[in-house]
N, CA, C and O atoms as a MOPAC input file, in Angstrom:
PM7 MOZYME 1SCF
protein

 N     92.88500 1   105.23900 1   111.69600 1
 C     92.81800 1   104.91000 1   110.36300 1
 C     91.09500 1   106.33800 1   109.81300 1
 O     90.19200 1   106.84400 1   110.48000 1
 N     91.47600 1   106.40800 1   108.40400 1
 C     90.66900 1   107.41600 1   107.79600 1
 C     90.54300 1   106.90800 1   106.42700 1
 O     91.53600 1   106.37600 1   105.93100 1
 N     89.33500 1   107.01000 1   105.66800 1
 C     88.97300 1   106.92000 1   104.65000 1
 C     87.84700 1   107.49800 1   104.35400 1
 O     86.91300 1   107.69100 1   105.13200 1
 N     87.92900 1   107.90600 1   102.76900 1
 C     86.37000 1   108.57100 1   102.52300 1
 C     86.21100 1   108.09800 1   101.13300 1
 O     87.23500 1   107.64800 1   100.61700 1
 N     85.01800 1   108.11000 1   100.34900 1
 C     84.85100 1   107.82600 1    99.00100 1
 C     84.46500 1   109.29500 1    98.77700 1
 O     83.72100 1   109.84400 1    99.59000 1
 N     84.93600 1   109.95100 1    97.71400 1
 C     84.73700 1   110.94900 1    97.11700 1
 C     83.93400 1   110.79100 1    96.02100 1
 O     84.23700 1   109.90100 1    95.22800 1
 N     82.52900 1   111.78400 1    95.71600 1
 C     82.35600 1   111.81900 1    94.47500 1
 C     82.32400 1   113.43400 1    94.17100 1
 O     82.74200 1   114.43700 1    94.74900 1
 N     81.74000 1   113.20700 1    93.18400 1
 C     81.07700 1   114.66700 1    92.09500 1
 C     79.84900 1   114.51400 1    92.20900 1
 O     79.24800 1   113.49200 1    91.88000 1
 N     79.29000 1   115.64400 1    92.74900 1
 C     77.87700 1   115.51500 1    92.47300 1
 C     77.33900 1   116.57900 1    91.80300 1
 O     78.06700 1   117.55900 1    91.96300 1
 N     76.19100 1   116.87200 1    90.98400 1
 C     75.67100 1   118.09300 1    90.60800 1
 C     74.11800 1   117.69600 1    91.08100 1
 O     73.46700 1   116.66600 1    90.90500 1
 N     73.79300 1   118.98600 1    91.77600 1
 C     72.84900 1   118.89500 1    92.15800 1
 C     71.38500 1   120.11900 1    91.62400 1
 O     71.85300 1   121.06800 1    90.99500 1
 N     70.24300 1   120.17500 1    91.74400 1
 C     69.94800 1   121.30100 1    91.25500 1
 C     68.91500 1   121.58300 1    92.71000 1
 O     68.43200 1   120.82100 1    93.54700 1
 N     68.87300 1   123.18300 1    92.49300 1
 C     68.04400 1   123.87100 1    92.91400 1
 C     66.37500 1   124.22200 1    92.69200 1
 O     66.40900 1   124.50600 1    91.49500 1
 N     65.06800 1   124.36500 1    93.05900 1
 C     63.78500 1   124.05500 1    92.67900 1
 C     63.19800 1   124.52900 1    93.62400 1
 O     62.22000 1   123.94700 1    94.09400 1
 N     63.96200 1   126.48600 1    94.46600 1
 C     62.77200 1   126.70300 1    95.36800 1
 C     61.31400 1   127.08400 1    94.92800 1
 O     61.12200 1   127.64500 1    93.84900 1
 N     60.39300 1   126.80000 1    95.69700 1
 C     58.96300 1   127.07300 1    95.17500 1
 C     58.54100 1   128.39100 1    95.08800 1
 O     57.52300 1   128.44300 1    94.39900 1
 N     59.00500 1   129.82900 1    95.62600 1
 C     58.60500 1   130.74000 1    95.71100 1
 C     60.01800 1   131.73700 1    95.11700 1
 O     59.97600 1   132.96200 1    95.23100 1
 N     60.83800 1   131.25800 1    94.69000 1
 C     61.57400 1   132.37700 1    94.07100 1
 C     62.27700 1   131.83300 1    92.87300 1
 O     62.45800 1   130.62500 1    93.02800 1
 N     62.71400 1   132.24500 1    91.80400 1
 C     63.79600 1   131.83400 1    90.73800 1
 C     65.43800 1   131.90100 1    91.21800 1
 O     65.79600 1   132.85300 1    91.91200 1
 N     66.05400 1   131.23700 1    90.96600 1
 C     67.62500 1   131.06800 1    91.22400 1
 C     68.16000 1   130.89800 1    90.12100 1
 O     67.63000 1   130.06000 1    89.39200 1
 N     69.37400 1   131.61900 1    89.62000 1
 C     69.94800 1   131.61100 1    88.89000 1
 C     71.59400 1   131.31400 1    88.96100 1
 O     72.24900 1   132.28300 1    89.34700 1
 N     72.05300 1   130.57900 1    88.76600 1
 C     71.96400 1   129.26200 1    87.97300 1
 C     71.05500 1   128.19000 1    89.28900 1
 O     70.92500 1   128.30100 1    90.50800 1
 N     70.66500 1   127.37200 1    88.45600 1
 C     69.94300 1   126.46400 1    89.63000 1
 C     70.36700 1   125.05100 1    89.45200 1
 O     69.52700 1   124.17800 1    89.67300 1
 N     71.84700 1   124.63700 1    88.99200 1
 C     72.35800 1   123.68100 1    89.10200 1
 C     74.03200 1   123.96800 1    89.38700 1
 O     74.82000 1   124.70200 1    88.79100 1
 N     74.18100 1   123.23100 1    90.34400 1
 C     75.55800 1   123.35700 1    90.81400 1
 C     76.31500 1   121.96200 1    91.04500 1
 O     75.75700 1   120.87500 1    91.19500 1
 N     77.35000 1   122.14200 1    91.04400 1
 C     78.33600 1   120.73700 1    90.91500 1
 C     79.28800 1   120.84400 1    92.05900 1
 O     79.83900 1   121.94500 1    92.05100 1
 N     79.76700 1   119.87300 1    93.29400 1
 C     79.96300 1   119.94000 1    94.50700 1
 C     80.85500 1   118.36800 1    94.48500 1
 O     80.81900 1   117.45800 1    93.65600 1
 N     81.53500 1   118.49600 1    95.60100 1
 C     82.59900 1   117.44000 1    95.74700 1
 C     82.06800 1   116.76600 1    97.10600 1
 O     82.37700 1   117.49700 1    98.04600 1
 N     81.51200 1   115.84900 1    97.44600 1
 C     81.01600 1   114.97100 1    98.21000 1
 C     81.99100 1   113.79400 1    98.98200 1
 O     82.28800 1   112.73100 1    98.43700 1
 N     82.36400 1   114.13000 1   100.14600 1
 C     82.95000 1   112.74300 1   100.95300 1
 C     82.40100 1   112.15700 1   101.66100 1
 O     82.20200 1   112.72700 1   102.73300 1
 N     81.85700 1   110.76400 1   101.51800 1
 C     81.41100 1   109.90200 1   102.15700 1
 C     82.21900 1   109.18900 1   103.13400 1
 O     82.97800 1   108.35000 1   102.64800 1
 N     82.23500 1   109.34000 1   104.53000 1
 C     83.46200 1   108.30700 1   104.90100 1
 C     83.11100 1   106.86100 1   105.30600 1
 O     82.20800 1   106.41300 1   106.01300 1
 N     84.11600 1   106.28100 1   104.63200 1
 C     83.70600 1   104.74000 1   104.53700 1
 C     84.13300 1   104.23100 1   106.32600 1
 O     84.84000 1   104.67800 1   107.22900 1
 N     83.28600 1   103.14100 1   106.12900 1
 C     83.71700 1   102.16800 1   107.24000 1
 C     84.70400 1   101.43100 1   107.42400 1
 O     85.37700 1   100.87700 1   106.55400 1
 N     84.90000 1   101.36900 1   109.10500 1
 C     85.61400 1   100.45100 1   109.20300 1
 C     86.29200 1    99.17200 1   108.81700 1
 O     86.32600 1    98.27600 1   109.66100 1
 N     86.89600 1    98.96000 1   107.51300 1
 C     87.05500 1    97.40500 1   107.48900 1
 C     86.45300 1    96.19600 1   108.49100 1
 O     87.03100 1    95.84900 1   109.52000 1
 N     85.39400 1    95.71000 1   108.08700 1
 C     84.83700 1    94.39700 1   108.85300 1
 C     83.62800 1    95.08200 1   109.35500 1
 O     82.62500 1    94.41600 1   109.60900 1
 N     83.65300 1    96.64500 1   109.55100 1
 C     82.33500 1    96.70200 1   110.45500 1
 C     81.04500 1    96.75000 1   109.17700 1
 O     81.04600 1    96.42500 1   107.99000 1
 N     79.98200 1    97.33600 1   110.11600 1
 C     78.62100 1    97.27800 1   108.92600 1
 C     78.82900 1    98.67200 1   108.03700 1
 O     79.03500 1    99.80300 1   108.47700 1
 N     78.74400 1    98.36100 1   107.03400 1
 C     78.71100 1    99.16000 1   105.56400 1
 C     80.35200 1    99.11400 1   105.18800 1
 O     80.64700 1    99.92900 1   104.31300 1
 N     81.19800 1    98.50300 1   105.57100 1
 C     82.20600 1    98.34600 1   105.00300 1
 C     82.45200 1    98.16100 1   103.53300 1
 O     83.40800 1    98.63000 1   102.91600 1
 N     81.30000 1    97.28500 1   102.95000 1
 C     81.19500 1    96.73200 1   101.77700 1
 C     80.77200 1    97.48200 1   100.43000 1
 O     80.56100 1    96.97200 1    99.33000 1
 N     80.68600 1    99.18600 1   100.90200 1
 C     80.04900 1   100.00900 1   100.19700 1
 C     80.34300 1    99.60100 1    98.65100 1
 O     79.50000 1    99.25500 1    97.82300 1
 N     81.97100 1    99.74500 1    98.43700 1
 C     82.25600 1    99.80200 1    97.39100 1
 C     81.71900 1    98.69500 1    96.57800 1
 O     81.26900 1    98.83100 1    95.44000 1
 N     81.82500 1    97.14300 1    97.50200 1
 C     80.82200 1    96.21000 1    96.46200 1
 C     79.63100 1    96.37600 1    96.24900 1
 O     79.14700 1    95.73700 1    95.31500 1
 N     78.78500 1    97.25700 1    97.01300 1
 C     77.67600 1    97.11200 1    96.84100 1
 C     77.31300 1    98.24100 1    95.53600 1
 O     76.43600 1    98.00100 1    94.70700 1
 N     77.98200 1    99.24400 1    95.52700 1
 C     78.08400 1   100.58600 1    94.58500 1
 C     78.85600 1   100.97200 1    93.34300 1
 O     78.59100 1   101.82000 1    92.49100 1
 N     79.84400 1   100.16700 1    93.44800 1
 C     81.07500 1   100.56200 1    92.43100 1
 C     81.49000 1    99.54500 1    91.98100 1
 O     81.68400 1    98.47800 1    92.56400 1
 N     81.72400 1    99.93600 1    90.43800 1
 C     82.42500 1    98.53200 1    89.50900 1
 C     83.40400 1    99.59000 1    88.33600 1
 O     82.99000 1   100.48600 1    87.60000 1
 N     84.62200 1    99.13500 1    88.49900 1
 C     85.60900 1    99.22900 1    87.87000 1
 C     85.66200 1   100.77000 1    88.02400 1
 O     85.65100 1   101.48700 1    87.02400 1
 N     85.71600 1   101.25400 1    89.22400 1
 C     85.61800 1   102.80500 1    89.58700 1
 C     84.83800 1   103.75300 1    89.01400 1
 O     85.06500 1   104.95000 1    88.83800 1
 N     83.85000 1   103.05900 1    88.72700 1
 C     82.35000 1   104.18500 1    88.60300 1
 C     81.45000 1   103.64500 1    89.39500 1
 O     81.61000 1   102.66600 1    90.12400 1
 N     80.38800 1   104.35800 1    89.23700 1
 C     79.08600 1   104.01400 1    90.06100 1
 C     78.39500 1   103.21900 1    89.20000 1
 O     78.18600 1   103.54600 1    88.03200 1
 N     77.83600 1   101.67900 1    89.93400 1
 C     77.21500 1   100.75300 1    89.09400 1
 C     75.87300 1   101.09500 1    88.51000 1
 O     75.50600 1   100.67700 1    87.41200 1
 N     75.14400 1   101.88300 1    89.30300 1
 C     73.80600 1   101.95000 1    89.11700 1
 C     73.73600 1   103.52800 1    89.02400 1
 O     74.10100 1   103.97000 1    90.11300 1
 N     73.41000 1   104.55800 1    88.14600 1
 C     72.97900 1   105.93300 1    88.47800 1
 C     71.76700 1   106.15800 1    88.86600 1
 O     71.62900 1   107.37500 1    88.99300 1
 N     70.89600 1   105.64300 1    89.09800 1
 C     69.38600 1   105.78200 1    89.85800 1
 C     69.78900 1   105.63300 1    91.10200 1
 O     69.46500 1   106.52600 1    91.88500 1
 N     70.52600 1   104.57600 1    91.57600 1
 C     71.01500 1   104.03600 1    92.76700 1
 C     71.74200 1   105.20500 1    93.28000 1
 O     71.12800 1   105.94500 1    94.04900 1
 N     72.75900 1   105.43900 1    93.02200 1
 C     73.72000 1   106.19200 1    93.37200 1
 C     72.91700 1   107.99500 1    93.23800 1
 O     73.17200 1   108.77900 1    94.15200 1
 N     72.21400 1   108.35400 1    92.33900 1
 C     71.75400 1   109.82100 1    92.86700 1
 C     70.78400 1   109.88900 1    93.77000 1
 O     70.75100 1   110.85700 1    94.53000 1
 N     69.56200 1   108.59600 1    93.86600 1
 C     69.20600 1   108.71000 1    95.08000 1
 C     69.60200 1   108.28000 1    96.67800 1
 O     68.92000 1   108.16400 1    97.69600 1
 N     71.37400 1   108.06100 1    96.31900 1
 C     72.37900 1   107.77800 1    97.99100 1
 C     72.24400 1   109.63300 1    98.30400 1
 O     71.64200 1   110.29700 1    99.14900 1
 N     73.00200 1   109.92000 1    97.32400 1
 C     73.58500 1   111.39700 1    97.06000 1
 C     72.22300 1   112.39300 1    97.37700 1
 O     72.41500 1   113.47500 1    97.93000 1
 N     71.10600 1   112.04900 1    97.06900 1
 C     69.58800 1   112.90000 1    97.55700 1
 C     69.87900 1   112.66500 1    98.94600 1
 O     70.34100 1   113.57200 1    99.63800 1
 N     69.66300 1   111.60200 1    99.37400 1
 C     69.61500 1   111.11100 1   100.84900 1
 C     70.92100 1   111.98600 1   101.36200 1
 O     70.62800 1   112.92500 1   102.10300 1
 N     72.17700 1   111.82200 1   101.09700 1
 C     73.15600 1   112.93100 1   101.51900 1
 C     73.38000 1   114.55700 1   101.92500 1
 O     73.97000 1   115.29600 1   102.71400 1
 N     72.57800 1   114.54200 1   100.93100 1
 C     72.30200 1   116.27600 1   100.57900 1
 C     70.79500 1   116.94100 1   100.81100 1
 O     70.66400 1   118.16500 1   100.76100 1
 N     70.01100 1   116.33200 1   100.98900 1
 C     68.58100 1   116.18800 1   100.90200 1
 C     68.20900 1   117.63400 1    99.73800 1
 O     67.66100 1   118.70300 1   100.00600 1
 N     68.65000 1   117.22600 1    98.67900 1
 C     68.48000 1   117.92900 1    97.12900 1
 C     68.39200 1   117.35800 1    96.33200 1
 O     68.89200 1   116.23700 1    96.43200 1
 N     67.78900 1   117.68500 1    95.16600 1
 C     67.18400 1   117.02700 1    94.07100 1
 C     68.99000 1   116.91300 1    93.07000 1
 O     69.60800 1   117.87500 1    92.61300 1
 N     69.42700 1   115.33900 1    93.00400 1
 C     70.58100 1   115.16100 1    92.76300 1
 C     70.55100 1   114.83000 1    90.91000 1
 O     70.00300 1   113.77700 1    90.58500 1
 N     70.97900 1   115.48800 1    90.07300 1
 C     71.29800 1   115.19500 1    88.52300 1
 C     72.49400 1   114.22700 1    88.43200 1
 O     72.10200 1   113.13500 1    88.02000 1
 N     72.98700 1   114.23700 1    88.52200 1
 C     74.15400 1   113.27200 1    88.26200 1
 C     75.33600 1   113.22400 1    89.14700 1
 O     75.92500 1   114.21900 1    89.56900 1
 N     75.64800 1   111.95600 1    89.40500 1
 C     76.85200 1   111.16700 1    90.31300 1
 C     77.73500 1   110.58600 1    89.81400 1
 O     77.51900 1   109.42000 1    89.48400 1
 N     79.15800 1   111.22100 1    89.55100 1
 C     80.94100 1   110.53700 1    89.33300 1
 C     81.45700 1   110.05400 1    90.71400 1
 O     81.69300 1   110.79800 1    91.66600 1
 N     81.62200 1   108.47700 1    90.69100 1
 C     82.74300 1   108.74900 1    91.84300 1
 C     84.10100 1   108.83800 1    91.26900 1
 O     84.38900 1   108.28600 1    90.20700 1
 N     84.99100 1   109.57500 1    92.01200 1
 C     86.25800 1   110.05300 1    92.00400 1
 C     87.65600 1   109.26800 1    92.47400 1
 O     88.76800 1   109.17200 1    91.95500 1
 N     87.10200 1   108.78300 1    93.63100 1
 C     87.94400 1   108.11300 1    94.55800 1
 C     87.81300 1   107.35200 1    95.86600 1
 O     86.89900 1   107.63700 1    96.64000 1
 N     88.68000 1   106.40800 1    96.14100 1
 C     88.52200 1   106.34700 1    97.53200 1
 C     89.85000 1   106.71300 1    98.11200 1
 O     90.91800 1   106.14100 1    97.89300 1
 N     89.62900 1   107.78000 1    98.90800 1
 C     90.70200 1   108.49200 1    99.30500 1
 C     91.01600 1   107.77400 1   101.14300 1
 O     90.16300 1   107.70300 1   102.02800 1
 N     92.23600 1   107.41200 1   101.22300 1
 C     92.43200 1   106.53400 1   102.50600 1
 C     93.86400 1   106.91000 1   103.07800 1
 O     94.62200 1   107.68900 1   102.49900 1
 N     94.07300 1   106.44600 1   103.95200 1
 C     95.42800 1   106.27000 1   104.80500 1
 C     95.74400 1   105.15700 1   104.65300 1
 O     94.96400 1   104.29700 1   104.24200 1
 N     96.88100 1   104.96100 1   104.93600 1
 C     98.08300 1   103.84600 1   104.94200 1
 C     97.32200 1   102.12000 1   105.61700 1
 O     97.15400 1   100.97400 1   105.20100 1
 N     97.06300 1   102.94300 1   106.89000 1
 C     96.16100 1   101.90500 1   108.03100 1
 C     94.90900 1   101.68600 1   107.26800 1
 O     94.69400 1   100.51400 1   106.95800 1
 N     94.01600 1   102.60000 1   106.89200 1
 C     92.94500 1   102.26100 1   106.49400 1
 C     93.07300 1   100.90800 1   104.86600 1
 O     92.56200 1    99.79800 1   104.71800 1
 N     93.82800 1   101.59500 1   104.11400 1
 C     94.39400 1   100.64700 1   103.19600 1
 C     94.53700 1    99.32500 1   103.19900 1
 O     94.02600 1    98.47000 1   102.47500 1
 N     95.50700 1    99.22000 1   104.35200 1
 C     96.01500 1    97.62300 1   104.81400 1
 C     94.95700 1    97.28100 1   105.69900 1
 O     94.95500 1    96.07200 1   105.93000 1
 N     94.20400 1    97.81000 1   106.18300 1
 C     93.10000 1    96.89100 1   106.99500 1
 C     92.10000 1    96.70500 1   106.13500 1
 O     91.35400 1    95.76100 1   106.39500 1
 N     91.83000 1    97.45300 1   105.01300 1
 C     90.96900 1    96.96000 1   103.61300 1
 C     91.44500 1    95.62300 1   103.11900 1
 O     90.79600 1    94.58400 1   103.00200 1
 N     92.85000 1    95.88600 1   102.82300 1
 C     93.02900 1    95.09000 1   101.70600 1
 C     93.12900 1    93.45300 1   102.78500 1
 O     92.90400 1    92.40900 1   102.17300 1
 N     93.37700 1    93.38000 1   103.93200 1
 C     93.64600 1    92.37500 1   105.17300 1
 C     91.65200 1    92.13000 1   105.09600 1
 O     91.25500 1    91.36100 1   104.22000 1
 N     91.28600 1    92.36100 1   105.41100 1
 C     89.50400 1    92.02700 1   105.18400 1
 C     88.92300 1    91.43800 1   103.95300 1
 O     88.06600 1    90.55900 1   103.85400 1
 N     89.53500 1    92.07100 1   103.06800 1
 C     89.03500 1    91.64700 1   101.43800 1
 C     90.15800 1    90.08900 1   101.44500 1
 O     89.45000 1    89.40400 1   100.70700 1
 N     91.01700 1    89.43400 1   101.68600 1
 C     91.89500 1    88.75000 1   101.43900 1
 C     91.43700 1    87.65200 1   102.49000 1
 O     91.60100 1    86.44800 1   102.29400 1
 N     90.88400 1    88.15500 1   103.55700 1
 C     89.60500 1    87.14400 1   104.33200 1
 C     88.69700 1    86.17200 1   103.73500 1
 O     88.52300 1    84.98400 1   104.00800 1
 N     88.15000 1    86.93500 1   102.85200 1
 C     86.95600 1    86.50600 1   101.93500 1
 C     86.71900 1    86.50100 1   100.43300 1
 O     85.67900 1    86.83100 1    99.86100 1
 N     87.94000 1    86.04000 1    99.84600 1
 C     88.21500 1    86.36000 1    98.50800 1
 C     86.87600 1    85.78300 1    98.27500 1
 O     86.11100 1    86.65000 1    97.85300 1
 N     86.24100 1    84.44900 1    98.42200 1
 C     85.07100 1    84.08100 1    97.39900 1
 C     84.04000 1    85.02100 1    97.41400 1
 O     83.49300 1    85.24900 1    96.33600 1
 N     83.66200 1    85.61000 1    98.40400 1
 C     82.89300 1    86.84000 1    98.65500 1
 C     82.39300 1    87.60100 1    97.43600 1
 O     81.27000 1    87.92900 1    97.05200 1
 N     84.21900 1    87.84300 1    96.73900 1
 C     84.29600 1    88.81900 1    95.61000 1
 C     84.76500 1    87.89600 1    94.42600 1
 O     85.54100 1    88.31400 1    93.56700 1
 N     84.18500 1    86.44500 1    94.42500 1
 C     84.62100 1    85.82200 1    93.02800 1
 C     85.96700 1    86.27600 1    92.25200 1
 O     86.15300 1    86.68000 1    91.10400 1
 N     86.98700 1    86.00200 1    93.55200 1
 C     88.32800 1    86.82200 1    93.24900 1
 C     89.37700 1    85.81000 1    93.44400 1
 O     89.17200 1    84.86200 1    94.20200 1
 N     91.02000 1    86.01300 1    92.50900 1
 C     91.92100 1    85.07700 1    93.21500 1
 C     92.70200 1    85.60400 1    94.16000 1
 O     93.36400 1    84.88500 1    94.90900 1
 N     92.71000 1    87.18800 1    94.24100 1
 C     93.68200 1    87.83600 1    95.02700 1
 C     93.08800 1    89.43800 1    95.29900 1
 O     92.17100 1    89.66700 1    94.51100 1
 N     93.31800 1    90.35200 1    96.01900 1
 C     93.33400 1    91.19500 1    96.53300 1
 C     93.36500 1    92.07500 1    95.73300 1
 O     92.37000 1    92.79900 1    95.76100 1
 N     94.28200 1    92.37400 1    94.85300 1
 C     94.33700 1    93.18700 1    93.75300 1
 C     93.50100 1    93.29500 1    92.80600 1
 O     93.08600 1    94.30300 1    92.23400 1
 N     93.17700 1    91.79000 1    92.60000 1
 C     91.44200 1    91.50400 1    91.29600 1
 C     90.53100 1    92.16900 1    92.10700 1
 O     89.79400 1    92.90500 1    91.45100 1
 N     90.30400 1    92.17100 1    93.40400 1
 C     88.53800 1    92.63100 1    93.64400 1
 C     88.87200 1    94.03100 1    93.53700 1
 O     88.20900 1    94.71200 1    92.75400 1
 N     89.99500 1    94.67600 1    94.34900 1
 C     90.47500 1    96.20100 1    94.03200 1
 C     90.23200 1    96.77100 1    92.66800 1
 O     89.51400 1    97.75500 1    92.49400 1
 N     90.89900 1    96.07500 1    91.62100 1
 C     90.64100 1    96.68900 1    90.57800 1
 C     89.23100 1    96.56900 1    89.96500 1
 O     88.83600 1    97.36200 1    89.11000 1
 N     88.34100 1    95.34600 1    90.52700 1
 C     86.96700 1    94.91200 1    90.15800 1
 C     86.28400 1    96.29900 1    90.63400 1
 O     85.47800 1    96.82100 1    89.86300 1
 N     86.46300 1    96.68000 1    91.39800 1
 C     85.34800 1    97.81700 1    92.25100 1
 C     85.76700 1    99.11600 1    92.49200 1
 O     84.95900 1    99.94900 1    92.90300 1
 N     86.86600 1    99.37900 1    92.29900 1
 C     87.68200 1   100.80500 1    92.65100 1
 C     88.45200 1   100.92800 1    91.22500 1
 O     88.83100 1   102.06500 1    90.94100 1
 N     88.70800 1    99.96900 1    90.36400 1
 C     89.61600 1   100.24100 1    89.29100 1
 C     91.12300 1   100.78900 1    89.58400 1
 O     92.06500 1   100.08200 1    89.94200 1
 N     91.16100 1   102.35200 1    89.33400 1
 C     92.45900 1   102.87900 1    89.68100 1
 C     92.40500 1   103.75400 1    90.55100 1
 O     93.37900 1   104.37600 1    90.97400 1
 N     90.77300 1   103.94600 1    91.05600 1
 C     90.38900 1   104.86900 1    91.83900 1
 C     90.50500 1   104.73000 1    93.10200 1
 O     89.57400 1   104.52800 1    93.88100 1
 N     91.92200 1   104.85500 1    93.43400 1
 C     92.35300 1   104.62300 1    95.07700 1
 C     93.52400 1   105.94200 1    95.24900 1
 O     94.28100 1   106.12300 1    94.29500 1
 N     93.62900 1   106.68700 1    96.25800 1
 C     94.70600 1   107.31500 1    96.68500 1
 C     95.16000 1   107.17300 1    98.14000 1
 O     94.42000 1   107.28100 1    99.11800 1
 N     96.12300 1   106.98500 1    98.15200 1
 C     96.74100 1   106.38900 1    99.64500 1
 C     97.36500 1   107.64000 1   100.23900 1
 O     98.16500 1   108.30200 1    99.57900 1
 N     97.10700 1   107.88400 1   101.14000 1
 C     98.26600 1   109.35500 1   101.43000 1
 C     98.69400 1   108.32000 1   103.07500 1
 O     99.51900 1   108.75200 1   103.88000 1

């Protein structure tokens, strides 16, 4: 199984002893997704809403931790998953629909990931 949360991240360089131009850059960050059911698998539940980051400040803080650079913006792009991961994710969600206050798996996926899911 393989999956990653994909983000577009804008970061800034602010070196102490030299000047740089440009001083801001954008990159794509792929954060590996935890196996459904394992610690950290609820990343989408805690950090996304309708296919967007649910708290810009928190998302910038997470990205700063990933990159060890000052981050000015974070935009969620997609959950990129293989078929096995996506099937396991749906099974895990189905086992605990009450947690998500939803009637079915599709509702959960839409609530948190919107249409930002790519299955390969």
